[in-house]
C-alpha positions in Angstrom: 5.7 -3.9 -4.9 7.5 -6.0 -2.8 6.7 -9.0 -0.8 7.5 -8.9 3.0 7.7 -11.0 6.0 5.3 -9.6 8.9 8.1 -10.3 11.8 7.1 -8.0 14.0 4.1 -7.2 16.2 3.5 -4.3 14.3 3.6 -5.5 11.2 1.6 -7.9 11.8 -0.9 -5.5 13.5 -0.3 -3.6 9.9 -2.1 -6.4 8.4 -4.8 -7.0 10.7 -7.4 -4.9 8.9 -6.6 -6.7 5.8 -6.7 -10.1 7.4 -10.2 -8.8 9.1 -11.7 -8.6 5.7 -11.3 -12.5 5.5 -12.0 -13.6 8.9 -14.5 -11.2 10.3 -14.4 -12.9 13.8 -11.1 -12.0 14.8 -10.3 -9.0 17.2 -6.9 -7.6 16.9 -5.9 -8.8 20.0 -7.1 -12.5 19.1 -5.3 -11.9 15.9 -1.9 -11.0 17.3 -2.0 -13.7 20.2 -3.0 -16.4 17.5 -0.4 -15.4 15.0 2.7 -15.6 17.7 0.8 -18.4 18.6 0.7 -20.5 15.2 4.4 -19.2 14.6 5.7 -21.7 17.2 4.2 -24.4 14.7 5.9 -22.7 11.6 3.1 -20.0 10.4 4.9 -17.4 8.4 2.2 -14.4 7.7 3.5 -12.5 4.4 2.3 -9.7 2.9 2.4 -7.5 -0.6 3.2 -3.8 -0.3 2.6 -1.6 -2.9 1.8 2.0 -0.9 0.4 -0.1 1.9 -1.0 -3.9 2.3 -2.7 -4.7 -0.8 -2.7 -8.6 -0.3 -1.6 -11.1 2.3 -1.4 -14.8 2.8 -1.0 -16.9 5.8 1.6 -19.9 4.8 3.2 -23.1 6.8 5.4 -25.5 5.2 5.1 -29.2 6.2 5.1 -32.9 5.1 3.1 -35.7 4.8 4.5 -39.5 4.1 2.3 -39.6 0.3 3.6 -36.6 -0.5 6.8 -35.2 0.7 7.5 -31.7 1.8 4.3 -29.1 0.7 3.2 -25.0 1.4 0.3 -24.9 2.6 -1.6 -21.5 2.1 -4.1 -20.9 5.1 -5.2 -17.8 3.9 -4.6 -15.5 1.3 -6.5 -11.9 0.7 -6.2 -9.3 -1.6 -8.2 -5.7 -0.1 -11.1 -5.4 -1.7 -11.0 -2.2 -3.2 -8.0 -3.7 -5.0 -9.1 -7.4 -6.1 -9.0 -8.5 -10.2 -5.5 -5.6 -10.4 -3.0 -8.4 -10.0 -2.0 -8.5 -6.7 -3.4 -11.6 -5.9 -1.5 -13.4 -8.6 1.7 -11.9 -8.1 1.7 -13.0 -4.2 0.5 -16.3 -5.5 3.3 -16.6 -7.9 6.1 -15.2 -5.4 4.4 -18.0 -3.0 4.6 -20.6 -5.7 8.7 -19.6 -6.2 9.1 -19.8 -2.5 8.3 -23.1 -2.4 10.6 -24.6 -4.9 13.2 -22.5 -2.9 12.1 -24.5 0.0 12.1 -27.7 -1.7 8.6 -28.2 -1.6 7.1 -30.9 -4.1 3.6 -28.9 -3.7 1.6 -26.2 -2.8 -2.1 -26.7 -1.2 -4.3 -24.7 0.4 -8.3 -25.5 1.9 -10.7 -23.3 0.4 -14.5 -23.4 1.7 -16.8 -25.0 -1.0 -19.2 -21.5 -1.6 -15.9 -19.6 -2.6 -16.1 -20.0 -6.3 -14.4 -16.9 -7.1 -11.5 -18.0 -5.3 -12.4 -21.4 -6.7 -11.7 -19.7 -10.3 -8.6 -17.6 -9.6 -6.9 -21.1 -7.9 -7.7 -23.1 -10.8 -6.5 -20.4 -13.5 -3.0 -20.6 -11.4 -2.8 -24.1 -12.3 -4.2 -25.9 -8.9 -6.7 -28.6 -9.8 -9.2 -30.1 -7.0 -7.5 -33.8 -5.8 -9.4 -34.2 -2.5 -12.4 -33.5 0.0 -11.8 -32.1 3.3 -13.8 -33.5 5.7 -14.0 -32.0 9.3 -15.8 -33.1 12.7 -16.6 -30.4 15.4 -17.8 -30.4 18.7 
């Protein structure tokens, strides 16, 4: 198993089928354009390769006054046929270690209220529920 950064358009294209499982509204073209645009604000796409892409994550490092530097997991998904085989946990642990290497005080993420399986996974990894997330759509 290897964790890699998707740094080229070819790498990003290879990540699309799995990302599309989590974000089905995206087309390949919009995905490539949006990932490239997000990279300018620090977004990094990483994936776990084990004879094919088994899991991937979108991450970004930021900083807030009240908590300092943090790593935000924006996406984390394991291919449907490989769930509960340890791939997501391996990638999560790698991300946690990467956050320490980058001097982050915290790993955080936002998860939709209906994603109960994901919530159980995050809690099993030591994450705690500490805030409510509010949004306003227009």
